[in-house]
N, C-alpha and C positions, 0 to 999 in steps of 0.2 A: 766664246759665245758666238753663235751663228746669227747673222743679221739678214733680214729679207732685202732682196734687190728687186726693183720693179722699174718698168719703163714709165717715165714721168710724162705728164700731159700738161697742156696749157694751164689747167686749173691748179697745177703744182708750182706755177711760176713764182708766186710770192714766197713760198717756203724755200724754193731754190735760191732766190736772191738773199734771203736771210742766212742761209747756210754759207753762201759765198762771202757775205760780210763777216760772219763769225770766223771763217777760215782765212780771212785777210786776202781774198782773191779780188783783184780789181775788176770792175765791170763798167760797161758803158751804157747806162740806162737811157740815154738819148739816141743811141745808135744801134749797133749790132746786138746788144743785150736788152733792147726795149721789149715791151710786151708784144708789140706787133711783129718785130723781127724774130723773136723767140717762138711765137706762134707758128711761123713758117717753118722753123727748125723742128718743132715738135711734130709737124705733119709730114716731114720727108721720110719716105720709106727707107732710104739708105742711111738715115741718121738715127742714132740711139742716144737718148738722154736718160741715163740711168740714175736712180736714187737708191741709196742704201739706208735702211730704216732700223732703228731700235724702237720697237713698238710703233708709235705714231710719229716719232721724231726723226726727221731727215738728218742723218749724220755723215753722209758722203754722197758725192755725185761725180759723174764723168760724162763727157759728150764724145761719141764716136761718129766720125763722118767719113765719107768716101768721095774721092774725086774720080772714081772709076778705075784708077790704076793703083792707088795707094790709100790705105786707111790712116786716118788722123785721130789721135787721142788728144782731146782738148779739155780744158776747164776742170781738171781733176781737183776735187776739194774734199778734205776730211775735217770734220768738226775738231777743233783743238782738244776737246775733252776725250776724243777717241783715237788720237794718233798713237803710233807706236805699237799697233796691234796687227799690222800687215793688211789693213783694210784697203789701202790704196792699191796694193797688188791684186786683190780680189776684184776691185772695180776695173782695173786695167785689163785683166783677163776676161772679164765679162764683156767689155767693149770689143776686145779682139775677137772673141767668139762670135759676137754679132756680125762684125765686119767680114769675118771668114765665111759666114753664111752667104755672102755676096760674091765669094770667090776671091776676095782680097787676100793677098799673101804677104804684102809689105806693109808694115805699120810704122808710123812716125809720130813724133811729137816735137813741139818747140817749147823750150823751158828757159826762162830768164836765168842768167848764170848765178844770181844771188839766191835763187830758190833751191836751196840745198836739200830740203825734204823731198821735193819732187824729183830732183836729180837722183837721189838715193833710191826712191821708189822705182823709177824706171830702170836704173842699173840692176836692181834686184829682180826686175821682171825680164831681164835679158836684153835690154836695149843697149846699143853701142853708141857711144859718143863720137861724133864726127867733127873734130876741131877745125877742119879745113873748109867748113861751110859757112858762108856769110848770108845772113837773112836780110832780105830787102822787102819792103812793102810799099804799095801805092794805095792811098786811101782817098775816097771821095769826100770825106770830112774827118775831123778829129775824133768824132764819135764812132766811127766804123772800125 
């Protein structure tokens, strides 16, 4: 079955959060995933927030961002009822295509090591695991 993919808007925020909850994707409603913060994300020209639909039901999403040198694939989520159909790969490719439109040639993602479905999806999409990389972050608050 073929599902429709579209760019999400601020008005799709509640539906996106419901999908993230169904998919078990943690989010920070008081920080970077708040309505205000996400409204900024929705408006950035170099960011795509894509939704995959079965009729009117949001069944998948992905966020693609660019830092100007590298494209980042973030927040990939597939509704548990629709997993195992290769939909994650379709969303990954859609985000890559969007970012390549800005001249981005290197794509990257960060995945928690216990998230085996995402690891599998990105391996199938041709991403290479780099075991020698350590991730560090500095946050202005626990919600960011």
